[in-house]
Biopython code that builds the backbone (N, CA, C, O; Angstrom):
import numpy as np
from Bio.PDB.StructureBuilder import StructureBuilder

atoms = [
    (1, "UNK", "N", (0.832, -1.200, 0.000)),
    (1, "UNK", "CA", (0.000, 0.000, 0.000)),
    (1, "UNK", "C", (0.874, 1.260, 0.000)),
    (1, "UNK", "O", (0.527, 2.263, -0.624)),
    (2, "UNK", "N", (1.991, 1.200, 0.693)),
    (2, "UNK", "CA", (2.858, 2.381, 0.778)),
    (2, "UNK", "C", (3.429, 2.743, -0.593)),
    (2, "UNK", "O", (3.609, 3.920, -0.906)),
    (3, "UNK", "N", (3.708, 1.737, -1.398)),
    (3, "UNK", "CA", (4.232, 1.999, -2.741)),
    (3, "UNK", "C", (3.188, 2.734, -3.579)),
    (3, "UNK", "O", (3.511, 3.690, -4.283)),
    (4, "UNK", "N", (1.952, 2.291, -3.501)),
    (4, "UNK", "CA", (0.873, 2.953, -4.243)),
    (4, "UNK", "C", (0.668, 4.376, -3.737)),
    (4, "UNK", "O", (0.454, 5.296, -4.526)),
    (5, "UNK", "N", (0.734, 4.556, -2.415)),
    (5, "UNK", "CA", (0.567, 5.893, -1.835)),
    (5, "UNK", "C", (1.664, 6.826, -2.336)),
    (5, "UNK", "O", (1.385, 7.944, -2.769)),
    (6, "UNK", "N", (2.903, 6.367, -2.275)),
    (6, "UNK", "CA", (4.018, 7.225, -2.694)),
    (6, "UNK", "C", (3.975, 7.495, -4.197)),
    (6, "UNK", "O", (4.326, 8.587, -4.644)),
    (7, "UNK", "N", (3.550, 6.508, -4.970)),
    (7, "UNK", "CA", (3.437, 6.709, -6.420)),
    (7, "UNK", "C", (2.392, 7.782, -6.718)),
    (7, "UNK", "O", (2.615, 8.655, -7.556)),
    (8, "UNK", "N", (1.256, 7.715, -6.033)),
    (8, "UNK", "CA", (0.207, 8.700, -6.276)),
    (8, "UNK", "C", (0.626, 10.088, -5.790)),
    (8, "UNK", "O", (0.312, 11.089, -6.433)),
    (9, "UNK", "N", (1.332, 10.153, -4.662)),
    (9, "UNK", "CA", (1.859, 11.446, -4.207)),
    (9, "UNK", "C", (2.831, 11.989, -5.252)),
    (9, "UNK", "O", (2.830, 13.189, -5.529)),
    (10, "UNK", "N", (3.650, 11.133, -5.828)),
    (10, "UNK", "CA", (4.577, 11.557, -6.875)),
    (10, "UNK", "C", (3.846, 12.112, -8.089)),
    (10, "UNK", "O", (4.301, 13.078, -8.702)),
    (11, "UNK", "N", (2.719, 11.507, -8.435)),
    (11, "UNK", "CA", (1.918, 12.003, -9.558)),
    (11, "UNK", "C", (1.346, 13.373, -9.221)),
    (11, "UNK", "O", (1.366, 14.274, -10.060)),
    (12, "UNK", "N", (0.835, 13.542, -7.999)),
    (12, "UNK", "CA", (0.299, 14.845, -7.585)),
    (12, "UNK", "C", (1.407, 15.901, -7.631)),
    (12, "UNK", "O", (1.180, 17.018, -8.095)),
    (13, "UNK", "N", (2.596, 15.552, -7.153)),
    (13, "UNK", "CA", (3.725, 16.493, -7.213)),
    (13, "UNK", "C", (4.055, 16.840, -8.666)),
    (13, "UNK", "O", (4.294, 18.004, -8.987)),
    (14, "UNK", "N", (4.070, 15.846, -9.533)),
    (14, "UNK", "CA", (4.381, 16.090, -10.949)),
    (14, "UNK", "C", (3.331, 16.996, -11.595)),
    (14, "UNK", "O", (3.672, 17.862, -12.400)),
    (15, "UNK", "N", (2.061, 16.801, -11.249)),
    (15, "UNK", "CA", (1.001, 17.677, -11.763)),
    (15, "UNK", "C", (1.303, 19.125, -11.380)),
    (15, "UNK", "O", (1.126, 20.037, -12.187)),
    (16, "UNK", "N", (1.754, 19.327, -10.153)),
    (16, "UNK", "CA", (2.008, 20.695, -9.689)),
    (16, "UNK", "C", (3.280, 21.293, -10.292)),
    (16, "UNK", "O", (3.366, 22.506, -10.485)),
    (17, "UNK", "N", (4.252, 20.457, -10.585)),
    (17, "UNK", "CA", (5.430, 20.954, -11.318)),
    (17, "UNK", "C", (4.994, 21.382, -12.720)),
    (17, "UNK", "O", (5.445, 22.410, -13.226)),
    (18, "UNK", "N", (4.122, 20.596, -13.343)),
    (18, "UNK", "CA", (3.622, 20.938, -14.672)),
    (18, "UNK", "C", (2.826, 22.243, -14.638)),
    (18, "UNK", "O", (2.974, 23.090, -15.518)),
    (19, "UNK", "N", (1.979, 22.399, -13.614)),
    (19, "UNK", "CA", (1.226, 23.648, -13.482)),
    (19, "UNK", "C", (2.186, 24.824, -13.293)),
    (19, "UNK", "O", (1.984, 25.891, -13.872)),
    (20, "UNK", "N", (3.228, 24.626, -12.485)),
    (20, "UNK", "CA", (4.247, 25.677, -12.304)),
    (20, "UNK", "C", (4.829, 26.080, -13.651)),
    (20, "UNK", "O", (4.934, 27.270, -13.951)),
    (21, "UNK", "N", (5.202, 25.110, -14.457)),
    (21, "UNK", "CA", (5.796, 25.400, -15.766)),
    (21, "UNK", "C", (4.810, 26.157, -16.646)),
    (21, "UNK", "O", (5.167, 27.146, -17.287)),
    (22, "UNK", "N", (3.561, 25.681, -16.670)),
    (22, "UNK", "CA", (2.549, 26.370, -17.480)),
    (22, "UNK", "C", (2.355, 27.815, -17.033)),
    (22, "UNK", "O", (2.312, 28.724, -17.863)),
    (23, "UNK", "N", (2.238, 28.029, -15.721)),
    (23, "UNK", "CA", (1.914, 29.362, -15.217)),
    (23, "UNK", "C", (3.118, 30.304, -15.202)),
    (23, "UNK", "O", (2.963, 31.505, -15.427)),
    (24, "UNK", "N", (4.295, 29.783, -14.944)),
    (24, "UNK", "CA", (5.464, 30.663, -14.838)),
    (24, "UNK", "C", (6.164, 30.905, -16.176)),
    (24, "UNK", "O", (6.689, 31.991, -16.419)),
    (25, "UNK", "N", (6.169, 29.895, -17.038)),
    (25, "UNK", "CA", (6.986, 29.995, -18.242)),
    (25, "UNK", "C", (6.212, 29.916, -19.557)),
    (25, "UNK", "O", (6.676, 30.427, -20.577)),
    (26, "UNK", "N", (5.055, 29.291, -19.545)),
    (26, "UNK", "CA", (4.316, 29.083, -20.800)),
    (26, "UNK", "C", (2.994, 29.834, -20.844)),
    (26, "UNK", "O", (2.204, 29.619, -21.764)),
    (27, "UNK", "N", (2.733, 30.694, -19.893)),
    (27, "UNK", "CA", (1.446, 31.364, -19.756)),
    (27, "UNK", "C", (0.987, 32.057, -21.039)),
    (27, "UNK", "O", (-0.185, 31.962, -21.404)),
    (28, "UNK", "N", (1.887, 32.745, -21.720)),
    (28, "UNK", "CA", (1.491, 33.517, -22.908)),
    (28, "UNK", "C", (1.653, 32.730, -24.215)),
    (28, "UNK", "O", (1.343, 33.248, -25.288)),
    (29, "UNK", "N", (2.129, 31.500, -24.132)),
    (29, "UNK", "CA", (2.292, 30.683, -25.336)),
    (29, "UNK", "C", (0.959, 30.037, -25.707)),
    (29, "UNK", "O", (0.044, 29.986, -24.884)),
    (30, "UNK", "N", (0.845, 29.549, -26.931)),
    (30, "UNK", "CA", (-0.391, 28.867, -27.310)),
    (30, "UNK", "C", (-0.733, 27.691, -26.369)),
    (30, "UNK", "O", (-1.903, 27.477, -26.052)),
    (31, "UNK", "N", (0.270, 26.943, -25.929)),
    (31, "UNK", "CA", (0.023, 25.811, -25.016)),
    (31, "UNK", "C", (-0.518, 26.308, -23.682)),
    (31, "UNK", "O", (-1.490, 25.757, -23.165)),
    (32, "UNK", "N", (0.093, 27.332, -23.128)),
    (32, "UNK", "CA", (-0.367, 27.881, -21.853)),
    (32, "UNK", "C", (-1.764, 28.474, -21.958)),
    (32, "UNK", "O", (-2.605, 28.269, -21.083)),
    (33, "UNK", "N", (-2.001, 29.203, -23.028)),
    (33, "UNK", "CA", (-3.333, 29.804, -23.212)),
    (33, "UNK", "C", (-4.405, 28.733, -23.407)),
    (33, "UNK", "O", (-5.524, 28.879, -22.915)),
    (34, "UNK", "N", (-4.069, 27.661, -24.121)),
    (34, "UNK", "CA", (-5.036, 26.578, -24.328)),
    (34, "UNK", "C", (-5.341, 25.861, -23.012)),
    (34, "UNK", "O", (-6.487, 25.491, -22.756)),
    (35, "UNK", "N", (-4.331, 25.670, -22.192)),
    (35, "UNK", "CA", (-4.530, 24.964, -20.923)),
    (35, "UNK", "C", (-5.486, 25.713, -20.006)),
    (35, "UNK", "O", (-6.253, 25.101, -19.264)),
    (36, "UNK", "N", (-5.436, 27.043, -20.061)),
    (36, "UNK", "CA", (-6.242, 27.843, -19.148)),
    (36, "UNK", "C", (-7.369, 28.608, -19.851)),
    (36, "UNK", "O", (-8.129, 29.329, -19.204)),
    (37, "UNK", "N", (-7.474, 28.452, -21.160)),
    (37, "UNK", "CA", (-8.563, 29.086, -21.902)),
    (37, "UNK", "C", (-8.496, 30.604, -21.899)),
    (37, "UNK", "O", (-9.521, 31.274, -21.770)),
    (38, "UNK", "N", (-7.290, 31.150, -22.042)),
    (38, "UNK", "CA", (-7.136, 32.604, -22.022)),
    (38, "UNK", "C", (-6.860, 33.148, -23.424)),
    (38, "UNK", "O", (-6.428, 32.423, -24.320)),
    (39, "UNK", "N", (-7.119, 34.420, -23.583)),
    (39, "UNK", "CA", (-6.816, 35.106, -24.838)),
    (39, "UNK", "C", (-5.388, 35.635, -24.777)),
    (39, "UNK", "O", (-4.818, 35.753, -23.692)),
    (40, "UNK", "N", (-4.804, 35.955, -25.931)),
    (40, "UNK", "CA", (-3.460, 36.534, -25.910)),
    (40, "UNK", "C", (-3.387, 37.814, -25.072)),
    (40, "UNK", "O", (-2.430, 38.009, -24.324)),
    (41, "UNK", "N", (-4.387, 38.681, -25.192)),
    (41, "UNK", "CA", (-4.366, 39.933, -24.420)),
    (41, "UNK", "C", (-4.440, 39.674, -22.922)),
    (41, "UNK", "O", (-3.672, 40.248, -22.150)),
    (42, "UNK", "N", (-5.364, 38.808, -22.510)),
    (42, "UNK", "CA", (-5.487, 38.505, -21.083)),
    (42, "UNK", "C", (-4.208, 37.862, -20.560)),
    (42, "UNK", "O", (-3.747, 38.193, -19.468)),
    (43, "UNK", "N", (-3.633, 36.942, -21.335)),
    (43, "UNK", "CA", (-2.405, 36.271, -20.908)),
    (43, "UNK", "C", (-1.274, 37.278, -20.711)),
    (43, "UNK", "O", (-0.522, 37.189, -19.740)),
    (44, "UNK", "N", (-1.156, 38.215, -21.613)),
    (44, "UNK", "CA", (-0.112, 39.236, -21.494)),
    (44, "UNK", "C", (-0.339, 40.104, -20.254)),
    (44, "UNK", "O", (0.596, 40.391, -19.507)),
    (45, "UNK", "N", (-1.576, 40.513, -20.047)),
    (45, "UNK", "CA", (-1.888, 41.390, -18.916)),
    (45, "UNK", "C", (-1.769, 40.678, -17.566)),
    (45, "UNK", "O", (-1.487, 41.320, -16.554)),
    (46, "UNK", "N", (-1.979, 39.371, -17.541)),
    (46, "UNK", "CA", (-1.987, 38.636, -16.274)),
    (46, "UNK", "C", (-0.729, 37.798, -16.062)),
    (46, "UNK", "O", (-0.692, 36.954, -15.167)),
    (47, "UNK", "N", (0.287, 38.020, -16.867)),
    (47, "UNK", "CA", (1.509, 37.218, -16.807)),
    (47, "UNK", "C", (2.136, 37.193, -15.412)),
    (47, "UNK", "O", (2.520, 36.126, -14.933)),
    (48, "UNK", "N", (2.243, 38.331, -14.763)),
    (48, "UNK", "CA", (2.861, 38.399, -13.438)),
    (48, "UNK", "C", (2.016, 37.656, -12.406)),
    (48, "UNK", "O", (2.553, 36.934, -11.565)),
    (49, "UNK", "N", (0.713, 37.827, -12.468)),
    (49, "UNK", "CA", (-0.182, 37.114, -11.554)),
    (49, "UNK", "C", (-0.058, 35.605, -11.750)),
    (49, "UNK", "O", (-0.004, 34.855, -10.775)),
    (50, "UNK", "N", (-0.015, 35.163, -12.986)),
    (50, "UNK", "CA", (0.104, 33.734, -13.270)),
    (50, "UNK", "C", (1.436, 33.183, -12.757)),
    (50, "UNK", "O", (1.482, 32.077, -12.219)),
    (51, "UNK", "N", (2.503, 33.937, -12.917)),
    (51, "UNK", "CA", (3.802, 33.491, -12.412)),
    (51, "UNK", "C", (3.765, 33.337, -10.894)),
    (51, "UNK", "O", (4.358, 32.410, -10.343)),
    (52, "UNK", "N", (3.077, 34.236, -10.236)),
    (52, "UNK", "CA", (2.932, 34.141, -8.780)),
    (52, "UNK", "C", (2.163, 32.868, -8.407)),
    (52, "UNK", "O", (2.556, 32.154, -7.485)),
    (53, "UNK", "N", (1.088, 32.590, -9.109)),
    (53, "UNK", "CA", (0.329, 31.356, -8.879)),
    (53, "UNK", "C", (1.199, 30.133, -9.128)),
    (53, "UNK", "O", (1.143, 29.157, -8.381)),
    (54, "UNK", "N", (1.998, 30.193, -10.176)),
    (54, "UNK", "CA", (2.892, 29.087, -10.487)),
    (54, "UNK", "C", (3.883, 28.832, -9.376)),
    (54, "UNK", "O", (4.192, 27.683, -9.059)),
    (55, "UNK", "N", (4.379, 29.900, -8.785)),
    (55, "UNK", "CA", (5.314, 29.762, -7.674)),
    (55, "UNK", "C", (4.666, 29.025, -6.512)),
    (55, "UNK", "O", (5.289, 28.152, -5.909)),
    (56, "UNK", "N", (3.420, 29.367, -6.190)),
    (56, "UNK", "CA", (2.705, 28.673, -5.116)),
    (56, "UNK", "C", (2.510, 27.190, -5.441)),
    (56, "UNK", "O", (2.634, 26.338, -4.561)),
    (57, "UNK", "N", (2.207, 26.889, -6.689)),
    (57, "UNK", "CA", (2.092, 25.484, -7.074)),
    (57, "UNK", "C", (3.431, 24.768, -6.940)),
    (57, "UNK", "O", (3.486, 23.586, -6.600)),
    (58, "UNK", "N", (4.500, 25.494, -7.211)),
    (58, "UNK", "CA", (5.834, 24.925, -7.011)),
    (58, "UNK", "C", (6.105, 24.608, -5.545)),
    (58, "UNK", "O", (6.732, 23.597, -5.231)),
    (59, "UNK", "N", (5.634, 25.472, -4.649)),
    (59, "UNK", "CA", (5.802, 25.202, -3.216)),
    (59, "UNK", "C", (5.036, 23.941, -2.813)),
    (59, "UNK", "O", (5.523, 23.150, -2.005)),
    (60, "UNK", "N", (3.847, 23.756, -3.369)),
    (60, "UNK", "CA", (3.094, 22.536, -3.082)),
    (60, "UNK", "C", (3.870, 21.306, -3.562)),
    (60, "UNK", "O", (3.974, 20.314, -2.841)),
    (61, "UNK", "N", (4.406, 21.375, -4.764)),
    (61, "UNK", "CA", (5.193, 20.256, -5.292)),
    (61, "UNK", "C", (6.427, 20.018, -4.433)),
    (61, "UNK", "O", (6.759, 18.870, -4.135)),
    (62, "UNK", "N", (7.112, 21.086, -4.030)),
    (62, "UNK", "CA", (8.320, 20.944, -3.210)),
    (62, "UNK", "C", (7.994, 20.279, -1.877)),
    (62, "UNK", "O", (8.744, 19.423, -1.409)),
    (63, "UNK", "N", (6.884, 20.667, -1.269)),
    (63, "UNK", "CA", (6.494, 20.051, -0.008)),
    (63, "UNK", "C", (6.203, 18.567, -0.162)),
    (63, "UNK", "O", (6.588, 17.759, 0.683)),
    (64, "UNK", "N", (5.525, 18.216, -1.237)),
    (64, "UNK", "CA", (5.229, 16.802, -1.482)),
    (64, "UNK", "C", (6.504, 16.002, -1.739)),
    (64, "UNK", "O", (6.650, 14.880, -1.254)),
    (65, "UNK", "N", (7.417, 16.581, -2.496)),
    (65, "UNK", "CA", (8.694, 15.909, -2.765)),
    (65, "UNK", "C", (9.499, 15.766, -1.473)),
    (65, "UNK", "O", (10.112, 14.726, -1.234)),
    (66, "UNK", "N", (9.497, 16.804, -0.646)),
    (66, "UNK", "CA", (10.163, 16.750, 0.656)),
    (66, "UNK", "C", (9.582, 15.607, 1.499)),
    (66, "UNK", "O", (10.327, 14.836, 2.103)),
    (67, "UNK", "N", (8.266, 15.507, 1.534)),
    (67, "UNK", "CA", (7.623, 14.431, 2.282)),
    (67, "UNK", "C", (7.961, 13.057, 1.739)),
    (67, "UNK", "O", (8.140, 12.109, 2.504)),
    (68, "UNK", "N", (8.051, 12.943, 0.414)),
    (68, "UNK", "CA", (8.427, 11.664, -0.194)),
    (68, "UNK", "C", (9.865, 11.294, 0.143)),
    (68, "UNK", "O", (10.140, 10.160, 0.535)),
    (69, "UNK", "N", (10.773, 12.235, -0.007)),
    (69, "UNK", "CA", (12.183, 11.957, 0.256)),
    (69, "UNK", "C", (12.431, 11.626, 1.726)),
    (69, "UNK", "O", (13.264, 10.780, 2.050)),
    (70, "UNK", "N", (11.706, 12.296, 2.598)),
    (70, "UNK", "CA", (11.849, 12.042, 4.025)),
    (70, "UNK", "C", (10.971, 10.920, 4.532)),
    (70, "UNK", "O", (11.032, 10.546, 5.703)),
    (71, "UNK", "N", (10.143, 10.379, 3.629)),
    (71, "UNK", "CA", (9.192, 9.324, 4.006)),
    (71, "UNK", "C", (8.432, 9.710, 5.270)),
    (71, "UNK", "O", (8.322, 8.943, 6.226)),
    (72, "UNK", "N", (7.918, 10.929, 5.227)),
    (72, "UNK", "CA", (7.259, 11.512, 6.395)),
    (72, "UNK", "C", (5.762, 11.666, 6.140)),
    (72, "UNK", "O", (5.349, 12.574, 5.418)),
    (73, "UNK", "N", (4.943, 10.787, 6.728)),
    (73, "UNK", "CA", (3.507, 10.868, 6.492)),
    (73, "UNK", "C", (2.884, 12.175, 6.983)),
    (73, "UNK", "O", (1.901, 12.634, 6.403)),
    (74, "UNK", "N", (3.427, 12.781, 8.029)),
    (74, "UNK", "CA", (2.873, 14.048, 8.528)),
    (74, "UNK", "C", (3.066, 15.159, 7.505)),
    (74, "UNK", "O", (2.153, 15.951, 7.273)),
    (75, "UNK", "N", (4.234, 15.227, 6.896)),
    (75, "UNK", "CA", (4.504, 16.237, 5.869)),
    (75, "UNK", "C", (3.620, 15.981, 4.657)),
    (75, "UNK", "O", (3.043, 16.913, 4.097)),
    (76, "UNK", "N", (3.513, 14.720, 4.253)),
    (76, "UNK", "CA", (2.665, 14.385, 3.106)),
    (76, "UNK", "C", (1.210, 14.745, 3.387)),
    (76, "UNK", "O", (0.520, 15.284, 2.522)),
    (77, "UNK", "N", (0.752, 14.447, 4.584)),
    (77, "UNK", "CA", (-0.628, 14.764, 4.950)),
    (77, "UNK", "C", (-0.872, 16.264, 4.882)),
    (77, "UNK", "O", (-1.880, 16.707, 4.333)),
    (78, "UNK", "N", (0.047, 17.045, 5.438)),
    (78, "UNK", "CA", (-0.111, 18.499, 5.427)),
    (78, "UNK", "C", (-0.174, 19.040, 3.999)),
    (78, "UNK", "O", (-1.084, 19.797, 3.663)),
    (79, "UNK", "N", (0.787, 18.655, 3.159)),
    (79, "UNK", "CA", (0.821, 19.218, 1.812)),
    (79, "UNK", "C", (-0.298, 18.681, 0.926)),
    (79, "UNK", "O", (-0.793, 19.404, 0.061)),
    (80, "UNK", "N", (-0.704, 17.439, 1.122)),
    (80, "UNK", "CA", (-1.864, 16.940, 0.372)),
    (80, "UNK", "C", (-3.120, 17.688, 0.792)),
    (80, "UNK", "O", (-3.966, 17.997, -0.047)),
    (81, "UNK", "N", (-3.251, 17.981, 2.080)),
    (81, "UNK", "CA", (-4.396, 18.775, 2.538)),
    (81, "UNK", "C", (-4.373, 20.166, 1.905)),
    (81, "UNK", "O", (-5.419, 20.691, 1.522)),
    (82, "UNK", "N", (-3.189, 20.761, 1.793)),
    (82, "UNK", "CA", (-3.067, 22.067, 1.137)),
    (82, "UNK", "C", (-3.504, 21.984, -0.323)),
    (82, "UNK", "O", (-4.207, 22.867, -0.815)),
    (83, "UNK", "N", (-3.091, 20.937, -1.006)),
    (83, "UNK", "CA", (-3.490, 20.749, -2.407)),
    (83, "UNK", "C", (-5.008, 20.591, -2.503)),
    (83, "UNK", "O", (-5.637, 21.156, -3.398)),
    (84, "UNK", "N", (-5.587, 19.834, -1.595)),
    (84, "UNK", "CA", (-7.033, 19.618, -1.618)),
    (84, "UNK", "C", (-7.774, 20.933, -1.407)),
    (84, "UNK", "O", (-8.722, 21.233, -2.132)),
    (85, "UNK", "N", (-7.353, 21.716, -0.426)),
    (85, "UNK", "CA", (-8.000, 23.010, -0.172)),
    (85, "UNK", "C", (-7.862, 23.916, -1.397)),
    (85, "UNK", "O", (-8.834, 24.542, -1.819)),
    (86, "UNK", "N", (-6.661, 23.985, -1.964)),
    (86, "UNK", "CA", (-6.457, 24.807, -3.162)),
    (86, "UNK", "C", (-7.338, 24.321, -4.313)),
    (86, "UNK", "O", (-7.911, 25.128, -5.045)),
    (87, "UNK", "N", (-7.443, 23.011, -4.467)),
    (87, "UNK", "CA", (-8.265, 22.456, -5.534)),
    (87, "UNK", "C", (-9.746, 22.733, -5.333)),
    (87, "UNK", "O", (-10.458, 23.046, -6.287)),
    (88, "UNK", "N", (-10.209, 22.619, -4.100)),
    (88, "UNK", "CA", (-11.621, 22.919, -3.822)),
    (88, "UNK", "C", (-11.928, 24.394, -4.057)),
    (88, "UNK", "O", (-12.957, 24.739, -4.638)),
    (89, "UNK", "N", (-11.028, 25.256, -3.601)),
    (89, "UNK", "CA", (-11.229, 26.687, -3.809)),
    (89, "UNK", "C", (-11.204, 27.032, -5.302)),
    (89, "UNK", "O", (-12.042, 27.793, -5.785)),
    (90, "UNK", "N", (-10.248, 26.471, -6.015)),
    (90, "UNK", "CA", (-10.165, 26.707, -7.450)),
    (90, "UNK", "C", (-11.388, 26.199, -8.191)),
    (90, "UNK", "O", (-11.870, 26.847, -9.120)),
    (91, "UNK", "N", (-11.896, 25.032, -7.778)),
    (91, "UNK", "CA", (-13.093, 24.478, -8.418)),
    (91, "UNK", "C", (-14.314, 25.352, -8.156)),
    (91, "UNK", "O", (-15.190, 25.488, -9.011)),
    (92, "UNK", "N", (-14.361, 25.942, -6.962)),
    (92, "UNK", "CA", (-15.508, 26.787, -6.611)),
    (92, "UNK", "C", (-15.439, 28.163, -7.256)),
    (92, "UNK", "O", (-16.477, 28.774, -7.511)),
    (93, "UNK", "N", (-14.240, 28.658, -7.522)),
    (93, "UNK", "CA", (-14.105, 30.040, -7.982)),
    (93, "UNK", "C", (-13.635, 30.197, -9.426)),
    (93, "UNK", "O", (-13.845, 31.248, -10.030)),
    (94, "UNK", "N", (-13.009, 29.177, -9.979)),
    (94, "UNK", "CA", (-12.434, 29.320, -11.323)),
    (94, "UNK", "C", (-13.023, 28.323, -12.313)),
    (94, "UNK", "O", (-13.648, 28.715, -13.299)),
    (95, "UNK", "N", (-12.826, 27.043, -12.053)),
    (95, "UNK", "CA", (-13.278, 26.016, -12.992)),
    (95, "UNK", "C", (-13.477, 24.695, -12.260)),
    (95, "UNK", "O", (-12.626, 24.282, -11.472)),
    (96, "UNK", "N", (-14.589, 24.043, -12.518)),
    (96, "UNK", "CA", (-14.857, 22.736, -11.906)),
    (96, "UNK", "C", (-13.793, 21.713, -12.298)),
    (96, "UNK", "O", (-13.563, 20.746, -11.572)),
    (97, "UNK", "N", (-13.159, 21.920, -13.420)),
    (97, "UNK", "CA", (-12.101, 21.014, -13.894)),
    (97, "UNK", "C", (-10.980, 20.863, -12.868)),
    (97, "UNK", "O", (-10.360, 19.803, -12.776)),
    (98, "UNK", "N", (-10.719, 21.918, -12.098)),
    (98, "UNK", "CA", (-9.658, 21.882, -11.084)),
    (98, "UNK", "C", (-9.953, 20.814, -10.037)),
    (98, "UNK", "O", (-9.031, 20.231, -9.467)),
    (99, "UNK", "N", (-11.211, 20.562, -9.787)),
    (99, "UNK", "CA", (-11.601, 19.526, -8.826)),
    (99, "UNK", "C", (-11.047, 18.167, -9.255)),
    (99, "UNK", "O", (-10.583, 17.389, -8.421)),
    (100, "UNK", "N", (-11.099, 17.888, -10.552)),
    (100, "UNK", "CA", (-10.667, 16.589, -11.060)),
    (100, "UNK", "C", (-9.165, 16.522, -11.310)),
    (100, "UNK", "O", (-8.551, 15.469, -11.140)),
    (101, "UNK", "N", (-8.580, 17.633, -11.708)),
    (101, "UNK", "CA", (-7.148, 17.646, -12.030)),
    (101, "UNK", "C", (-6.289, 17.767, -10.773)),
    (101, "UNK", "O", (-5.222, 17.159, -10.690)),
    (102, "UNK", "N", (-6.743, 18.540, -9.808)),
    (102, "UNK", "CA", (-5.919, 18.864, -8.648)),
    (102, "UNK", "C", (-6.419, 18.182, -7.377)),
    (102, "UNK", "O", (-5.656, 17.479, -6.716)),
    (103, "UNK", "N", (-7.676, 18.377, -7.031)),
    (103, "UNK", "CA", (-8.178, 17.905, -5.732)),
    (103, "UNK", "C", (-8.374, 16.387, -5.686)),
    (103, "UNK", "O", (-7.953, 15.744, -4.724)),
    (104, "UNK", "N", (-8.995, 15.817, -6.691)),
    (104, "UNK", "CA", (-9.304, 14.383, -6.655)),
    (104, "UNK", "C", (-8.058, 13.506, -6.520)),
    (104, "UNK", "O", (-8.052, 12.607, -5.680)),
    (105, "UNK", "N", (-7.008, 13.726, -7.310)),
    (105, "UNK", "CA", (-5.807, 12.903, -7.115)),
    (105, "UNK", "C", (-5.200, 13.083, -5.718)),
    (105, "UNK", "O", (-4.681, 12.132, -5.135)),
    (106, "UNK", "N", (-5.269, 14.301, -5.191)),
    (106, "UNK", "CA", (-4.734, 14.536, -3.853)),
    (106, "UNK", "C", (-5.557, 13.820, -2.787)),
    (106, "UNK", "O", (-4.998, 13.301, -1.821)),
    (107, "UNK", "N", (-6.876, 13.788, -2.953)),
    (107, "UNK", "CA", (-7.732, 13.062, -2.006)),
    (107, "UNK", "C", (-7.377, 11.569, -2.024)),
    (107, "UNK", "O", (-7.231, 10.948, -0.971)),
    (108, "UNK", "N", (-7.243, 11.011, -3.212)),
    (108, "UNK", "CA", (-6.875, 9.593, -3.311)),
    (108, "UNK", "C", (-5.508, 9.329, -2.684)),
    (108, "UNK", "O", (-5.328, 8.344, -1.969)),
    (109, "UNK", "N", (-4.551, 10.207, -2.952)),
    (109, "UNK", "CA", (-3.225, 10.057, -2.367)),
    (109, "UNK", "C", (-3.284, 10.151, -0.845)),
    (109, "UNK", "O", (-2.636, 9.371, -0.146)),
    (110, "UNK", "N", (-4.055, 11.097, -0.335)),
    (110, "UNK", "CA", (-4.179, 11.263, 1.114)),
    (110, "UNK", "C", (-4.789, 10.015, 1.750)),
    (110, "UNK", "O", (-4.324, 9.562, 2.796)),
    (111, "UNK", "N", (-5.810, 9.466, 1.136)),
    (111, "UNK", "CA", (-6.409, 8.230, 1.668)),
    (111, "UNK", "C", (-5.377, 7.123, 1.748)),
    (111, "UNK", "O", (-5.280, 6.424, 2.757)),
    (112, "UNK", "N", (-4.603, 6.966, 0.680)),
    (112, "UNK", "CA", (-3.577, 5.899, 0.675)),
    (112, "UNK", "C", (-2.491, 6.157, 1.703)),
    (112, "UNK", "O", (-2.024, 5.225, 2.358)),
    (113, "UNK", "N", (-2.080, 7.419, 1.853)),
    (113, "UNK", "CA", (-1.063, 7.754, 2.855)),
    (113, "UNK", "C", (-1.591, 7.425, 4.257)),
    (113, "UNK", "O", (-0.876, 6.842, 5.072)),
    (114, "UNK", "N", (-2.821, 7.794, 4.524)),
    (114, "UNK", "CA", (-3.399, 7.565, 5.857)),
    (114, "UNK", "C", (-3.605, 6.068, 6.140)),
    (114, "UNK", "O", (-3.540, 5.637, 7.291)),
    (115, "UNK", "N", (-3.849, 5.296, 5.102)),
    (115, "UNK", "CA", (-4.037, 3.856, 5.279)),
    (115, "UNK", "C", (-2.734, 3.083, 5.343)),
    (115, "UNK", "O", (-2.719, 1.912, 5.721)),
    (116, "UNK", "N", (-1.647, 3.730, 4.977)),
    (116, "UNK", "CA", (-0.339, 3.036, 4.936)),
    (116, "UNK", "C", (0.319, 2.979, 6.292)),
    (116, "UNK", "O", (1.414, 2.434, 6.426)),
]
sb = StructureBuilder()
sb.init_structure("model")
sb.init_model(0)
sb.init_chain("A")
sb.init_seg("    ")
for serial, (resi, resn, name, xyz) in enumerate(atoms, 1):
    if name == "N":
        sb.init_residue(resn, " ", resi, " ")
    sb.init_atom(name, np.array(xyz, "f"), 0.0, 1.0, " ", f" {name:<3s}", serial, name[0])
structure = sb.get_structure()
């Protein structure tokens, strides 16, 4: 069970590294705009805000990686809970898709971590 838990936590961390890349470096590119459904003008105007969001997603990924490397269930629990809260808030305020991309994998990972 621990292997499955750590694998799923690794996937959640990878999702957040990908979000960091999209928001910090690819925000104004066609790929970044397609991922978030933005126009070229909006992407240009919101570039700094998106980079800031990307940085926060990077912190979530770093915390999850720290928990994996340290094999620390308390750290994993804390950062998975942070991901879940961020995903729920994003789903409520931005797009329901965030619930499935961000929150749901974190919930599954948290369940496995707690059961391990």
